[in-house]
N, C-alpha and C positions, 0 to 999 in steps of 0.2 A: 257790189255791194256784197255786204256779209251779212251771215245769219245773226237774229240774238244771241242764241245758243247754237254754237258751231259743235257741240259734242255730240257723238252719234250714238244711236241704240247699241248696246253691245251685239245684239242678233244681229247687225250690220257690219260689224268689225271686220276687216280681212282677216285676221287672225281669229278670230272669235269662235271657231270651230277646232283650235289647234289645244292640246290639253293645258290644264290651269297651269299659272306659275306656282313655283316654290314659295314666294312669298306671298300670292294669293291663297294659297292651301293654310299657310302657318297662321296667316289673321285669320281667315275663316276659320279655323279649329279654336282659335280663341275666342273669338265670336260665338259661335254654335257651341261650345262648353258652357259658357255664360247663359245662353238659350236654352240648355238643355236639348239640342239636337245635332244631330246626326250629322256629317258630311260624307254625303255620297261620294265613292272613290273614282267615277269616272267621270269627272265634271268638266267640261269646257272652260276655257279665260271669260267667254260671254256667261256661262251658269254660274262661274264662280263669282263675277262681276255683279251680278244681280242678286245672288245669295247674298253678300257681302250688304252689298245697299237695303237687302229688306231686314239684315237682322242689327244694322246701324239703327234702323230706325225703331226697330222694338227694344234695343238697349238702353235701359237705364243712365248706361255711363256714357253712352255716344249719340246721343238722341237730342235733339235740338233743345228739348226740354230738359235736359240734365244740367245744362248751363244756369238756366234759370232756377231752376230747384235749390242749385248750391247757392245762389246768390240771394235766396230768398233769407230776410231775417231770422237768425236764430239759427240757420243753417249749419256757421261753425260753432259748434259746443266744446 
């Protein structure tokens, strides 16, 4: 039997308590800059993943409604 969603919660990752990776931090700094937020210096992989998820949902560029908004009539002026 397999789970419907096999992804684990970042807090349950075996390496979740290790320092955030370079790619995570790079992407996180981009998202945080757009959101006007600061990135803590001591993030773990799990913390970085959760912050990325949160900022993606809040970003007009990466949120699910961003694609819908850009496809709206009159959106390409």
